[in-house]
C-alpha positions, 0 to 999 in steps of 0.5 A: 436202686441204691443200697439205703433204698433197696433195704429200706423198700424190703423192710417196708414190705415191697419188692426192690430190684433184688434182695438186699444183702447184709454182711457186718451191719451189727455183730451177729452178722459178719465173719470171724477174722480168721475166715476173713483172712483165708478168704482174702488169700483165696480171693488174691486180696493183698493189702489192707488190714483185718481189723478186729473190731468184736473183740469177744467174738473175734469178728472182722470189720469188713474192708470196702473190697469186701462190700463192693464184691459181695453186693452188700447194702448195710453197714454198721455205724462203727466202722466210721470210728475205725481208726488205724492209728489207734490200733496195734497188730495182733495175732489171730488164734491160727497165727494169721495177721491182724490188727486190735484196739490199742487199748486191748492189753490182755495178760497171757497166763499158761497161754490163756488170754486173761482180760482183766479191769482196771482193778485187776478183776479178771473178768474174760478169758480166752483158754488156748484152745479156744477162738472166743473170750469167754466171760468169767465173772458174774457181778451180782452172783451173790447172795444179795445180788437181787437187791444191791446192784448199785452203782449198776453202771459199775456192775455193767462194765464188769461184763465183758460185753460193755468192758471189751467194746465195738465200736463206736462205744469204745470211748466214755460216752461224755457228751463230747463223744456223743457229739462226735458220734452224731458227727460220724453218723451224719458223715456216713449218711451224706458220703455213702448210700449204705443203710446204716444200723447202730447197736444199742444193746438194751438187753433186758434178758440177757443183761439179767443173765450176765450179771446174775449168772444163769442159774441164779437168774432162771430162779428168779424168773420162777420164784422171785418175780416181784424182786426181779421186776424191780431190777428190770424197771431199774434196768430199763431206766438205765436203758432209757437215760442212755437213749435219752442222751444218744438218739438226738444226736444221730436222728435222720442219719441212722435207718436201723436201731440194733437191739438184743435178747437171746430168748431162744434156745435150739430146742425152744424159748428160754422162758415160757411166753407167760414169763415173757409177757409179764417180766419182759414185754412191757419193758421191751415195749417201754425201751422200743417205743421211747427209741423209736419216738426219738430216732425214727429208725427202724428196731431191728432185734437180734434173738437167737434160738427157736422163738417162734411162740415169742414172735407175737409178743415181740411183734407187740413190742414194736420189733419190726425187723427179727435176725438171725432167723435161726431155722435150724431151731425148733418150730422155726422152719422158713416156710413156716415163719413166712406164711405166719409173720411175713406180713408183720416183720421182716426177717433179717438172716435166715439165708443159709443154714451155718450149723451144718451146710456152710460148714459141711456142705460143698459149695454147690450144696451151699448155693442150692441152700441159699436158693431154696431159702430165697424162694421161700422168704423174698416174696412180697419184700420184708426180707433182707439176706444174711446167713444165720448168724456169724461166718465162723472160723472154720467155714471154707472160703469157698463155701462163703464165695458160694454162699455169697455170690448165690445170695446176689444171683438168685435174690433178683425179683 
């Protein structure tokens, strides 16, 4: 089977020749650049460049050697936009070499990395002892924020996830740029046999948190539902307008549209199932149905935490693929998820415990963890292997190799 055929078979709940493997098809299924460099050294890989394509999370874009060595089946459309001539050298926090987009020009203040918007406002910060860029400005965290949020697009651009974009969103979305994205999608589709994912975001829950601040957002969910609903309607309109311009350009070339909204915590959902159904389900459903209609692609949702009580509603909203399958969170045991929802949704992740085993275990313990999880998730298809979220900087390269080799070895039907 080709890479693309393998992934599509699994998502259609058929058993392919082996379980498909993902490493970096979206911004929560990859590897941090520090860990990537250490892996390259461990394997004796020389040459090439470590491109930090997700600057907020410091993720490396997997090079072709990585895709080949670890039998990866799915890729991010953003890799088709990679242009080394538009990059510059960069030192990662551990001192190893990488490259970053030339437009990324943060300040250094007392060892901290400060990212400012065009007006000079500090909106992102990587402290000297940190490995990530943290949001440090909430555009609507003021008394009248829930009623005075226009111009919305400008407010959203003051949040790091919009202001520090990953490919293909690093350039203004003029009609010419959208045409270019369409051409790149067509070229990647026709010149490779990978399954292609495109991250479109369309978050509602998270955008509200990032704009208002978490404390304000929780108060609004509890006590200002009508006013919050009006804002969510406006945010939904913003997303639909974006999709109306983008999706006709990539239709037929992209197999997965990656949406997101982290609804869970380690202990369970951030909002009750009732609040989710009242405020978010109708709007998620509207967005996902529209995206499906315009693109024909599968709806892939990234959603961290203990979200089991919400999964029936997510399926109702139109979610077909769920990631990262955080099996260490409450009520997210692999056996339970597969038994209750395995016929109705594809699990894309959950293939290795990244909170404990991958970081602290031995290579043999990592292999066993992968083997056990594959035995649970594989039967009947509906499964694409990936670890639970990104491989973090402190993961030993021996464990990364053990994990990825085990996914291929034990994933054969």
